[in-house]
C-alpha positions as CSV (number, residue, x, y, z in Angstrom):
1,M,8.5,-9.9,46.5
2,R,7.3,-6.7,45.0
3,N,8.9,-7.5,41.7
4,L,7.5,-11.0,41.7
5,I,4.0,-9.8,42.2
6,L,4.4,-7.3,39.4
7,A,5.7,-10.1,37.1
8,L,2.7,-12.3,37.9
9,L,0.3,-9.4,37.2
10,L,1.9,-9.0,33.8
11,V,1.9,-12.7,32.8
12,P,-1.4,-12.3,30.8
13,I,0.3,-9.7,28.6
14,L,2.3,-12.6,27.0
15,F,-0.9,-13.7,25.3
16,L,-2.0,-10.3,24.0
17,S,-1.2,-10.9,20.4
18,S,-3.5,-14.0,20.2
19,G,-6.0,-13.3,22.9
20,Y,-7.1,-9.8,22.0
21,T,-6.5,-9.6,18.2
22,Q,-10.2,-10.1,17.4
23,D,-11.2,-7.6,20.1
24,Y,-9.1,-4.7,18.9
25,A,-10.1,-5.4,15.3
26,Q,-13.7,-4.5,16.3
27,I,-13.2,-1.8,18.9
28,G,-14.3,1.7,17.8
29,L,-14.8,0.9,14.2
30,P,-16.2,3.7,12.0
31,G,-19.6,3.2,10.4
32,G,-19.5,0.7,7.5
33,A,-16.2,-0.9,8.5
34,K,-16.2,-4.5,9.7
35,H,-12.5,-5.1,10.7
36,R,-9.4,-3.1,11.5
37,I,-5.9,-4.2,11.0
38,G,-3.3,-2.3,13.0
39,K,-3.7,0.3,15.8
40,G,-1.9,3.3,14.4
41,Y,1.5,4.4,15.4
42,I,2.3,5.6,19.0
43,T,2.9,9.3,19.8
44,D,2.4,9.5,23.6
45,I,1.7,7.3,26.6
46,K,0.6,7.9,30.2
47,F,-0.3,5.9,33.3
48,S,-3.5,6.7,35.1
49,P,-2.9,8.0,38.6
50,N,-4.0,4.7,40.3
51,G,-1.9,2.7,37.8
52,D,-4.8,0.7,36.5
53,L,-5.0,2.2,33.0
54,I,-2.6,3.1,30.3
55,A,-3.6,5.8,27.7
56,V,-1.8,5.5,24.4
57,A,-2.1,8.4,21.9
58,S,-2.0,7.1,18.4
59,S,-2.5,8.2,14.8
60,I,-6.2,7.0,14.9
61,G,-7.3,7.9,18.4
62,V,-6.6,7.2,22.1
63,W,-6.3,3.5,23.2
64,L,-7.0,2.6,26.8
65,Y,-5.4,-0.5,28.1
66,N,-5.9,-2.5,31.3
67,R,-2.6,-2.2,33.1
68,H,-2.7,-5.6,34.7
69,T,-4.2,-7.8,31.9
70,G,-3.0,-6.0,28.8
71,A,-6.6,-6.0,27.4
72,E,-7.8,-3.2,25.2
73,V,-10.5,-1.3,27.2
74,A,-11.6,1.3,24.7
75,L,-10.6,3.3,21.6
76,L,-11.6,7.0,22.0
77,T,-12.2,8.5,18.5
78,G,-13.4,11.8,17.4
79,H,-10.3,13.7,16.5
80,T,-9.9,14.1,12.7
81,A,-6.2,13.8,12.7
82,S,-3.4,12.1,14.7
83,V,-3.5,12.4,18.5
84,L,-0.1,13.8,19.6
85,S,-0.5,14.0,23.4
86,V,-2.5,12.7,26.3
87,A,-2.8,13.4,30.1
88,F,-4.9,12.1,33.0
89,S,-6.3,14.5,35.5
90,P,-4.9,13.9,39.0
91,D,-8.2,12.2,40.1
92,G,-8.0,9.9,37.1
93,R,-11.6,10.8,36.0
94,T,-10.7,12.9,33.0
95,L,-8.4,12.3,30.1
96,A,-7.2,15.2,27.9
97,S,-6.0,14.5,24.3
98,G,-4.3,17.0,21.9
99,S,-4.3,16.5,18.2
100,S,-3.0,17.6,14.9
101,D,-6.5,18.7,14.2
102,T,-5.8,21.7,16.5
103,T,-8.3,20.7,19.1
104,I,-8.1,19.3,22.7
105,R,-10.7,16.8,23.7
106,L,-11.7,16.0,27.3
107,W,-13.0,12.4,27.9
108,D,-14.8,10.7,30.8
109,V,-12.4,7.9,31.6
110,K,-15.1,5.6,33.1
111,T,-17.5,5.9,30.2
112,G,-15.2,6.8,27.4
113,Q,-17.6,9.6,26.5
114,H,-16.4,12.9,25.0
115,K,-17.1,15.7,27.4
116,I,-16.0,18.9,25.7
117,S,-13.6,20.2,23.1
118,L,-11.2,23.2,23.6
119,T,-10.6,25.0,20.3
120,Q,-8.5,28.2,20.7
121,H,-5.3,26.8,19.1
122,T,-4.6,27.2,15.4
123,Y,-1.8,24.6,15.1
124,S,-1.2,21.0,16.3
125,I,-1.3,20.3,20.0
126,W,2.1,18.9,20.9
127,A,1.7,18.6,24.7
128,V,-1.0,18.7,27.4
129,A,-0.6,18.6,31.2
130,F,-2.9,19.0,34.2
131,S,-1.9,21.0,37.2
132,P,-1.4,18.9,40.4
133,D,-4.8,20.1,41.8
134,G,-6.5,19.3,38.5
135,R,-8.0,22.8,38.1
136,T,-5.9,23.9,35.2
137,L,-4.9,22.3,31.9
138,A,-1.9,23.6,30.0
139,S,-1.6,23.0,26.3
140,S,1.3,23.7,23.9
141,S,1.2,24.5,20.3
142,R,3.2,26.4,17.8
143,G,3.5,30.0,19.0
144,S,1.7,29.7,22.3
145,I,0.9,27.9,25.5
146,R,-2.6,28.2,26.7
147,L,-4.2,27.7,30.2
148,W,-7.7,26.3,30.6
149,D,-10.1,26.3,33.6
150,M,-11.2,22.7,34.0
151,E,-14.3,23.5,36.0
152,T,-15.8,25.7,33.2
153,G,-13.8,24.6,30.2
154,Q,-13.0,28.3,29.5
155,H,-9.8,29.6,28.2
156,M,-7.9,31.4,30.9
157,A,-4.6,32.8,29.4
158,R,-2.3,32.6,26.5
159,L,1.4,32.6,27.2
160,K,3.4,33.8,24.2
161,A,6.2,31.5,25.0
162,H,7.9,30.9,21.6
163,T,7.4,31.1,17.9
164,G,8.3,27.5,17.1
165,R,7.1,24.0,18.1
166,A,7.1,23.0,21.8
167,K,6.6,19.4,22.7
168,A,7.7,19.8,26.4
169,I,5.6,21.3,29.2
170,A,5.4,20.4,32.9
171,F,3.9,21.8,36.1
172,S,5.9,22.0,39.3
173,P,4.6,19.7,42.1
174,D,2.9,22.6,43.9
175,G,1.4,23.9,40.6
176,S,2.8,27.4,40.9
177,I,5.3,27.2,38.0
178,L,4.9,25.9,34.4
179,A,8.0,25.0,32.4
180,N,8.1,24.7,28.7
181,G,10.8,23.9,26.2
182,G,10.7,26.3,23.2
183,Q,12.5,27.7,20.3
184,E,12.5,30.9,18.3
185,L,12.3,31.1,14.5
186,P,14.4,31.1,12.5
187,L,16.1,28.2,14.2
188,T,19.8,28.4,15.1
189,S,21.9,26.6,17.8
190,N,21.2,29.6,20.1
191,N,17.4,29.7,19.7
192,H,16.5,26.7,21.9
193,F,15.6,27.4,25.6
194,I,13.3,26.6,28.5
195,Q,10.9,29.2,29.9
196,L,9.4,29.3,33.4
197,W,6.0,30.9,34.0
198,D,4.0,32.0,37.1
199,V,0.7,30.1,36.6
200,A,-1.4,32.4,38.8
201,T,-0.3,35.6,37.0
202,S,0.8,34.2,33.6
203,Q,4.0,36.3,34.0
204,H,7.3,35.1,32.6
205,L,9.8,34.2,35.4
206,A,13.0,33.1,33.7
207,T,14.6,31.8,30.5
208,L,17.0,28.9,30.8
209,E,19.6,28.7,28.0
210,G,22.1,26.1,27.1
211,H,20.6,23.5,24.8
212,T,21.6,23.8,21.2
213,S,18.8,21.8,19.6
214,E,15.1,21.0,20.0
215,I,14.0,20.3,23.6
216,E,11.9,17.1,23.6
217,A,11.0,16.8,27.3
218,V,11.0,18.6,30.7
219,A,10.1,17.3,34.1
220,F,10.3,18.5,37.7
221,S,11.8,16.5,40.5
222,P,9.3,15.3,43.2
223,D,10.3,18.0,45.6
224,G,10.1,20.7,42.9
225,K,13.6,22.0,43.4
226,T,15.1,20.6,40.2
227,L,14.0,20.7,36.6
228,V,15.4,18.2,34.0
229,S,15.4,18.6,30.3
230,A,16.3,16.3,27.3
231,S,17.2,17.5,23.9
232,W,18.2,16.5,20.4
233,D,21.6,17.9,21.2
234,S,22.2,14.6,23.1
235,T,22.3,16.1,26.5
236,I,20.2,15.9,29.7
237,R,20.5,19.1,31.8
238,L,19.5,19.7,35.4
239,W,18.4,23.2,36.5
240,D,17.7,24.9,39.8
241,A,14.0,25.6,39.5
242,N,14.2,28.6,41.8
243,T,17.2,30.4,40.4
244,G,17.2,29.1,36.8
245,S,20.9,28.2,37.0
246,Q,22.2,25.1,35.4
247,L,23.4,22.4,37.9
248,S,24.8,19.7,35.7
249,T,24.9,18.1,32.2
250,F,24.6,14.4,31.4
251,M,25.7,13.1,28.1
252,E,26.2,9.5,26.8
253,G,26.9,9.2,23.0
254,S,25.7,11.5,20.3
255,E,22.2,10.2,19.7
256,W,19.1,12.4,20.1
257,L,17.3,12.3,23.4
258,T,13.5,12.1,23.0
259,A,12.1,11.6,26.6
260,V,13.0,12.0,30.2
261,A,11.4,11.4,33.6
262,F,12.3,11.5,37.3
263,S,11.8,8.4,39.5
264,S,9.2,8.8,42.3
265,N,11.9,9.3,44.9
266,G,13.9,11.7,42.7
267,K,17.0,9.6,42.9
268,N,17.1,8.3,39.4
269,L,16.4,9.5,35.9
270,I,15.3,7.5,32.9
271,S,15.7,8.8,29.3
272,G,14.7,7.6,25.9
273,R,16.7,7.9,22.7
274,R,16.0,8.2,19.0
275,R,17.1,4.6,18.1
276,G,15.2,2.9,20.9
277,A,17.6,2.7,23.8
278,I,16.5,3.6,27.4
279,Q,19.1,4.9,29.8
280,L,19.1,4.9,33.6
281,W,21.0,7.7,35.5
282,D,21.9,8.7,39.0
283,A,20.2,12.1,39.4
284,D,22.6,13.3,42.1
285,T,25.9,12.4,40.5
286,G,25.0,12.2,36.8
287,Q,26.5,8.8,36.6
288,H,25.2,6.6,33.8
289,I,24.0,3.4,35.4
290,R,23.0,1.2,32.5
291,T,21.4,1.2,29.0
292,L,18.3,-0.9,28.4
293,S,17.6,-2.2,24.9
294,T,14.2,-3.4,23.9
295,H,12.8,-1.0,21.3
296,T,14.0,-0.7,17.7
297,Q,12.9,2.8,17.0
298,E,12.5,6.2,18.7
299,V,11.3,6.2,22.3
300,T,8.3,8.5,22.3
301,D,7.7,8.6,26.1
302,V,8.9,7.2,29.4
303,T,6.8,7.4,32.6
304,F,6.9,6.0,36.1
305,S,3.9,4.4,37.8
306,A,2.4,6.3,40.7
307,D,3.8,3.8,43.3
308,G,7.3,4.0,41.8
309,T,7.6,0.2,41.4
310,S,7.8,0.2,37.7
311,F,8.0,2.4,34.6
312,I,6.9,2.0,31.0
313,S,8.4,3.1,27.7
314,A,6.7,3.5,24.4
315,S,8.3,3.5,20.9
316,L,7.5,4.2,17.3
317,D,8.2,0.5,16.6
318,G,4.7,-0.1,18.1
319,T,5.8,-1.7,21.4
320,I,5.4,-0.8,25.1
321,G,8.1,-1.9,27.5
322,F,7.3,-2.7,31.1
323,W,10.2,-2.5,33.6
324,N,10.6,-2.8,37.3
325,T,12.7,-0.2,39.2
326,G,15.6,-2.6,39.3
327,A,15.8,-2.0,35.5
328,E,15.2,-5.6,34.6
329,E,12.8,-6.0,31.7
330,V,9.5,-7.6,32.8
331,E,7.6,-7.8,29.5
332,K,7.1,-6.1,26.2
333,I,3.8,-6.0,24.3
334,T,3.1,-5.1,20.7
335,L,0.2,-2.6,20.3
336,K,-0.1,-2.9,16.5
337,G,1.1,-4.5,13.3
338,H,3.1,-1.8,11.7
339,A,5.6,0.8,13.1
340,A,4.6,3.4,10.5
341,G,2.0,4.3,7.9
342,I,0.7,1.8,5.3
343,T,2.5,2.5,2.0
344,A,1.6,-0.6,0.0
345,M,-1.0,-3.3,0.0
346,A,-2.0,-6.4,-2.1
347,L,-4.8,-8.9,-1.8
348,S,-4.3,-12.5,-2.9
349,P,-6.4,-13.6,-5.9
350,N,-8.6,-15.8,-3.7
351,G,-9.1,-12.9,-1.3
352,G,-8.0,-14.8,1.8
353,V,-4.7,-13.1,2.5
354,L,-3.7,-9.5,2.6
355,V,-0.1,-8.3,2.6
356,S,0.9,-4.9,3.7
357,G,4.0,-2.8,3.7
358,S,5.0,0.4,5.4
359,W,7.9,2.8,6.0
360,D,9.1,0.1,8.4
361,P,10.8,-2.8,6.3
362,P,8.9,-6.0,7.3
363,I,6.0,-7.1,5.1
364,L,3.1,-8.4,7.1
365,L,0.6,-11.0,6.1
366,W,-3.0,-11.0,7.4
367,R,-6.1,-13.2,7.2
368,T,-8.9,-11.1,5.8
369,D,-11.7,-13.1,7.6
370,T,-10.3,-12.6,11.1
371,A,-7.8,-9.7,10.7
372,Q,-5.2,-11.8,12.4
373,L,-1.5,-11.6,11.6
374,Q,-0.3,-14.7,9.9
375,G,3.3,-14.1,9.0
376,T,6.1,-11.7,8.4
377,L,8.5,-11.4,5.5
378,K,11.9,-9.9,6.4
379,G,14.7,-9.0,4.1
380,H,14.2,-5.4,2.9
381,T,16.3,-2.9,4.8
382,N,14.1,0.1,4.0
383,G,10.5,1.0,3.5
384,V,8.2,-0.9,1.1
385,N,6.9,1.1,-1.9
386,A,4.8,-1.4,-3.7
387,L,3.4,-5.0,-3.5
388,A,1.8,-7.2,-6.1
389,F,0.6,-10.8,-6.3
390,S,1.0,-12.9,-9.5
391,P,-2.3,-13.8,-11.1
392,D,-2.2,-17.3,-9.6
393,G,-1.3,-16.0,-6.2
394,K,1.9,-18.1,-6.0
395,I,4.4,-15.3,-6.1
396,L,4.5,-12.0,-4.3
397,A,6.6,-9.1,-5.6
398,S,7.8,-6.4,-3.2
399,V,9.6,-3.2,-4.1
400,S,11.6,-1.2,-1.6
401,D,13.6,2.0,-1.1
402,D,16.6,-0.3,-0.5
403,K,16.8,-0.5,-4.3
404,T,15.7,-4.1,-4.6
405,I,12.7,-6.1,-5.9
406,R,12.1,-9.3,-4.1
407,L,10.0,-12.3,-5.3
408,W,8.5,-14.5,-2.6
409,D,7.0,-18.0,-3.0
410,M,3.5,-17.9,-1.5
411,Y,1.0,-20.6,-0.6
412,T,-2.1,-18.6,0.0
413,E,-4.5,-21.5,-0.4
414,Q,-3.4,-23.0,2.9
415,L,-4.4,-21.7,6.3
416,P,-2.6,-21.3,8.5
417,L,-0.6,-19.6,5.9
418,I,2.7,-21.2,4.8
419,V,5.3,-18.8,3.5
420,D,8.8,-19.3,2.4
421,S,10.8,-16.8,4.5
422,Q,13.6,-16.5,1.9
423,P,12.9,-14.7,-1.4
424,R,13.1,-16.9,-4.5
425,A,14.8,-14.0,-6.3
426,I,16.2,-10.5,-5.7
427,L,16.2,-8.1,-8.6
428,A,18.3,-5.0,-8.4
429,E,19.2,-2.8,-11.4
430,Q,18.1,0.7,-10.5
431,A,20.6,2.9,-8.6
432,N,17.8,5.3,-7.6
433,G,15.3,2.8,-6.2
434,F,12.0,1.6,-7.5
435,G,8.5,3.1,-7.4
436,A,5.8,0.6,-8.7
437,V,5.4,-3.0,-9.8
438,A,2.8,-5.0,-11.8
439,F,2.5,-8.6,-13.1
440,S,1.3,-9.3,-16.6
441,P,-2.1,-11.1,-16.8
442,D,-0.4,-14.4,-17.6
443,G,2.2,-14.0,-14.8
444,T,5.2,-14.3,-17.1
445,I,6.3,-10.7,-17.0
446,L,7.0,-8.3,-14.1
447,A,7.1,-4.6,-14.8
448,N,8.7,-2.1,-12.4
449,S,9.3,1.6,-12.6
450,G,12.6,3.2,-11.7
451,K,14.4,6.5,-12.4
452,D,13.6,7.5,-16.0
453,R,12.6,4.0,-17.1
454,I,10.3,1.0,-16.8
455,Q,11.9,-2.4,-16.6
456,L,10.4,-5.7,-17.8
457,W,11.6,-8.9,-16.2
458,N,11.1,-12.6,-17.1
459,V,9.5,-14.0,-13.9
460,R,10.6,-17.5,-14.5
461,T,14.3,-16.7,-15.0
462,G,14.6,-13.4,-13.2
463,Q,16.4,-11.9,-16.2
464,Q,15.7,-8.5,-17.5
465,Q,13.7,-8.6,-20.7
466,A,13.4,-5.0,-21.8
467,I,13.8,-1.4,-20.8
468,L,11.2,1.2,-21.6
469,E,12.7,4.7,-21.6
470,T,10.3,7.2,-20.1
471,H,12.7,10.3,-20.1
472,T,10.8,11.6,-17.1
473,E,10.6,11.0,-13.3
474,T,9.8,7.6,-11.9
475,A,6.3,6.3,-12.7
476,G,4.3,6.3,-9.6
477,S,1.9,3.6,-10.8
478,L,1.9,0.7,-13.4
479,A,-1.0,-1.4,-14.7
480,F,-1.4,-4.1,-17.4
481,S,-4.5,-4.2,-19.4
482,P,-6.5,-7.5,-18.8
483,D,-5.5,-8.8,-22.3
484,G,-1.8,-8.0,-21.5
485,K,-1.3,-6.0,-24.7
486,T,-1.0,-2.6,-23.0
487,L,1.1,-1.4,-20.1
488,A,0.0,1.9,-18.6
489,G,2.4,4.0,-16.5
490,G,1.4,7.1,-14.5
491,G,4.3,9.6,-14.5
492,R,5.3,12.2,-12.0
493,D,5.0,14.7,-14.8
494,G,1.2,14.1,-14.9
495,A,1.2,12.2,-18.1
496,I,-0.1,8.6,-18.7
497,R,1.9,6.6,-21.2
498,L,0.6,3.5,-22.8
499,W,3.2,0.9,-24.0
500,D,3.1,-2.3,-26.0
501,P,5.0,-4.6,-23.6
502,E,5.8,-7.0,-26.4
503,T,7.6,-4.5,-28.7
504,G,8.5,-1.8,-26.1
505,E,6.8,0.7,-28.4
506,L,5.1,3.8,-26.9
507,K,1.6,3.7,-28.2
508,T,0.2,7.0,-27.0
509,T,0.4,9.6,-24.2
510,L,-2.7,10.8,-22.4
511,G,-3.2,13.8,-20.2
512,D,-1.7,17.2,-19.8
513,I,2.1,17.0,-19.3
514,R,2.6,20.7,-19.0
515,R,2.3,20.6,-15.2
516,F,4.1,18.7,-12.4
517,W,2.2,16.7,-9.9
518,R,4.2,16.0,-6.7
519,T,3.2,12.3,-6.2
520,G,2.7,11.1,-9.7
521,T,-0.4,9.8,-11.5
522,V,-2.2,6.7,-10.4
523,V,-3.6,4.4,-13.1
524,T,-5.7,1.2,-13.1
525,F,-7.7,-0.7,-15.8
526,S,-11.3,-1.8,-15.5
527,P,-11.8,-5.6,-15.4
528,D,-12.9,-5.7,-19.0
529,G,-10.1,-3.4,-20.2
530,N,-12.4,-0.8,-21.8
531,V,-11.8,1.9,-19.2
532,L,-8.5,3.3,-17.8
533,A,-8.9,5.4,-14.6
534,S,-6.3,7.9,-13.6
535,A,-5.8,10.3,-10.7
536,G,-3.5,13.2,-10.4
537,Y,-3.4,16.9,-10.2
538,Q,-6.1,17.0,-12.8
539,G,-8.5,15.0,-10.6
540,I,-9.9,11.6,-11.4
541,R,-10.3,10.9,-15.1
542,L,-11.7,8.0,-17.0
543,W,-10.3,7.2,-20.5
544,D,-11.0,4.9,-23.4
545,P,-7.6,3.2,-23.7
546,N,-8.3,2.0,-27.2
547,T,-8.9,5.4,-28.7
548,G,-7.2,7.7,-26.1
549,A,-10.5,9.6,-25.6
550,H,-11.2,11.3,-22.3
551,L,-14.6,9.9,-21.1
552,F,-15.3,11.6,-17.7
553,T,-13.8,13.7,-15.0
554,L,-15.1,12.7,-11.6
555,D,-15.9,15.9,-9.8
556,G,-17.4,16.9,-6.4
557,G,-15.7,14.4,-4.3
558,H,-12.2,14.7,-2.9
559,T,-10.9,18.0,-1.5
560,D,-7.2,17.1,-1.8
561,D,-4.9,14.9,-3.9
562,V,-5.9,11.4,-4.8
563,Y,-3.4,8.6,-4.2
564,S,-5.1,5.3,-4.8
565,L,-7.7,3.8,-7.2
566,A,-9.5,0.4,-7.5
567,F,-12.3,-1.0,-9.7
568,S,-14.8,-3.4,-8.3
569,P,-14.6,-6.9,-9.9
570,D,-17.8,-6.2,-12.0
571,G,-16.4,-2.9,-13.1
572,K,-19.4,-0.9,-12.1
573,T,-17.8,0.9,-9.1
574,L,-14.5,2.8,-8.8
575,A,-13.0,3.5,-5.4
576,S,-10.6,6.4,-4.8
577,G,-8.6,7.3,-1.8
578,G,-7.3,10.8,-1.1
579,N,-5.1,12.9,1.1
580,D,-8.4,14.2,2.6
581,N,-8.5,10.9,4.6
582,T,-11.6,9.8,2.7
583,V,-12.5,6.8,0.4
584,I,-15.1,7.7,-2.2
585,L,-17.1,5.3,-4.4
586,W,-18.1,6.3,-7.9
587,G,-20.5,4.9,-10.5
588,V,-18.4,4.1,-13.6
589,A,-21.3,4.2,-16.0
590,T,-22.3,7.7,-15.1
591,G,-19.2,9.1,-13.4
592,R,-21.4,10.1,-10.4
593,Y,-20.5,10.2,-6.8
594,Q,-22.1,7.4,-4.8
595,S,-20.9,7.5,-1.2
596,A,-17.9,8.3,1.1
597,L,-16.2,6.0,3.6
598,E,-14.7,8.0,6.5
599,G,-12.6,6.6,9.4
600,H,-9.0,7.1,8.6
601,T,-7.1,10.0,10.1
602,R,-4.5,10.3,7.3
603,G,-4.3,9.9,3.6
604,I,-5.4,6.7,1.8
605,S,-2.3,5.0,0.2
606,A,-3.8,1.8,-1.1
607,L,-7.2,0.2,-2.1
608,A,-8.3,-3.3,-3.0
609,F,-11.7,-5.0,-3.6
610,S,-12.3,-8.6,-2.5
611,P,-12.9,-11.1,-5.4
612,D,-16.7,-11.1,-4.7
613,G,-16.8,-7.3,-4.6
614,G,-18.5,-7.2,-1.2
615,T,-15.5,-5.9,0.7
616,L,-13.3,-2.9,0.1
617,I,-9.9,-2.7,1.9
618,S,-8.2,0.6,2.5
619,G,-4.7,1.2,3.7
620,S,-3.7,4.5,5.2
621,W,-0.6,6.4,6.4
622,D,-2.3,6.4,9.8
623,G,-0.9,2.9,10.2
624,T,-4.2,1.0,9.9
625,I,-6.1,-1.0,7.3
626,L,-9.9,-0.9,7.3
627,L,-12.2,-3.5,5.8
628,W,-15.5,-2.0,4.5
629,E,-18.7,-3.7,3.5
630,V,-19.8,-2.2,0.2
631,T,-22.5,-2.7,-2.4
632,S,-22.8,-1.4,-5.9
633,S,-25.8,0.9,-6.7
634,E,-25.1,1.3,-10.4
635,S,-27.1,-0.1,-13.3
636,D,-25.8,-2.4,-16.0
637,S,-25.4,0.5,-18.5
638,S,-22.1,0.5,-20.3
639,L,-19.6,3.3,-20.0
640,I,-18.7,3.1,-23.7
641,Q,-22.4,3.8,-24.5
642,V,-22.4,6.8,-22.3
643,S,-19.1,8.0,-23.7
644,Q,-20.5,8.2,-27.2
645,T,-22.1,11.5,-26.3
646,L,-18.6,13.0,-26.4
647,W,-18.4,12.9,-30.1
648,D,-22.0,14.2,-30.4
649,V,-21.1,17.7,-29.3
650,N,-24.5,19.2,-29.9
651,S,-26.4,16.2,-28.6
652,D,-28.6,15.8,-31.7
653,G,-28.2,12.0,-31.8
654,V,-25.6,11.8,-34.7
655,V,-22.0,12.8,-35.2
656,N,-21.8,15.1,-38.2
657,V,-20.2,18.3,-39.6
658,Q,-22.1,20.5,-37.0
659,D,-20.1,18.7,-34.3
660,L,-16.9,19.4,-36.1
661,T,-17.8,23.1,-36.5
662,L,-18.5,23.4,-32.8
663,V,-15.1,21.9,-31.9
664,A,-13.3,24.2,-34.5
665,S,-15.0,27.3,-33.0
666,G,-13.5,26.5,-29.6
667,F,-9.9,26.2,-30.8
668,G,-7.5,27.4,-28.1
669,Q,-10.2,27.5,-25.4
670,D,-11.0,24.9,-22.7
671,S,-14.4,23.7,-24.2
672,P,-15.5,21.6,-25.9
673,D,-12.4,19.6,-24.8
674,I,-13.0,16.1,-26.2
675,N,-9.8,14.3,-25.1
676,G,-9.4,16.0,-21.7
677,D,-6.0,17.6,-22.2
678,G,-7.2,21.0,-21.1
679,V,-7.4,22.8,-24.4
680,V,-9.4,22.4,-27.7
681,N,-7.0,21.6,-30.5
682,I,-6.5,19.4,-33.6
683,L,-6.6,16.3,-31.5
684,D,-10.2,16.9,-30.5
685,L,-11.1,17.6,-34.1
686,T,-9.5,14.3,-35.2
687,L,-11.4,12.3,-32.5
688,V,-14.8,13.7,-33.6
689,A,-13.9,13.2,-37.3
690,G,-13.2,9.6,-36.6
691,H,-16.8,9.0,-35.5
692,L,-18.6,10.9,-38.3
693,S,-22.0,9.5,-39.2
694,E,-22.3,7.4,-36.0
695,E,-25.6,7.5,-34.3
696,V,-25.7,8.0,-30.6
697,E,-28.2,6.1,-28.5
């Protein structure tokens, strides 16, 4: 009867994907955003003490779910990086969250309001735990465990427990002992251990040795007599909490263990594994009872409800499994669209459909007006690196680390979306995989970058048409000019190469190729083809692709590497996305900073404007896509008109011998650097000489 009641309570969860999609797309949006796609990836999960709420730590914040209906209650935001750990206070009124931003936040569970931040740590907070009486909070980070007074919010003590990362901490049922799993640096098979501490005095009590790899979880039995630990060494170990002696070792297979918990009566153990399996054990005999399979990726946490009638499991695949104590699966719900960060994105030409790829192989298709999932393309066996629509929107090209390019037939004009689930063609010629992909403006040629080369394919026949030897690392970005006469490739050596796609001839090389940039150079053409934008270690630069002249360097924006660029349809605005988690809008005519869009908690991997220019879409490694409402604030002034001042070095209104003299006097220095390659040389002199006698407006 108990199991039947539980099953009935969980029936509404079956309708979560359709019933609450619109709700979650609106909850906790950052300023300026109008939709969210995805909920971030899961890192931790906890039941509230009364079993009514589930707190899910994610890469974008903390989601609160109604345990009985599956509805999203709230999204708690404020951390500036991924949330790694959560814990409810024993009375259920306070929620603690630990983050990669090195802070702990305390939240009022009823109102969702942020109460206080705890800021003594200097590294990511891997675990948080309340003492049974709720008066003390323990937090674990690299190099230390800290104890906090929950009445005052003051820091009480620092336990120098280890020098490496510790994800596992737990209080004994009476609150007198704190256990942590730790490691000493440098790491060896003998440097992994569990430490026991006296909470009242902060004194070290014992060190438990035996594990040979990282300890992912520790938990006390309900009577406090036994401590259980789970490790990457594929073992579960039981310890006498009083003496520190090892009681027994459980082992089933060779896969990493990532989570462990005692049942409420202490008779059973549940453990989670790296590849998604959940195992049930007899805690007294160590007998393996059964293996439960529902998740497809690492189990990040397992936890029992307070009444012991059920337990839940969370996985990096974006799902939560609900189970009864008889180990029969009750229901599984999906919390988000992707199991990992967004790595690639493409918007259909009509703006109605967005496709996204991640480190997880499936390609997802979304309606941009409702943020609802419309379909899934399965076939790739590894992460998706790049996506591109043909100009007519009828073909989607996808590039993967599985060393294939797949072409899919698309019917984006029809809603609900109709998609052929089988690729029309699979192209595979590169042994080292592919990096970028782009269609020619007429849709007849597909370009892709591989190791040391760019390949051109005939889209109609699927046959290779040409190979452009780059003699460098894989191009991280490809872009055709609007007239189709130029193909730009951004190399990992920092250079931008412009090719004639018809002849295969290298036309010119832009930028400084003396330095290496770890992620390659991003390139994109303006809609009229008169400007080429690039981003790399040199920052964001605008170029005249016809002359090779450097027009502007966009300064004063990002504080870290830039990974993505997109021009608005009218060409007046350039959007850039960086590893600083920020999207910045720039005026193309002036090169000036316009505004910043903040809301992601990890780097921005992809950007796209809607056809009308009113919406900017950003995809992030935090596992979400945000749709922003944007407007252009630039005038109609032309970039090329502004760029003419480059030749007029002394700004007297005409390009003449005085400008040549100024350039010549700066030879070997960094100014006046006309072409933006970092040094004044003969190339700068040649560019100015080519504009002699021109008047500058």
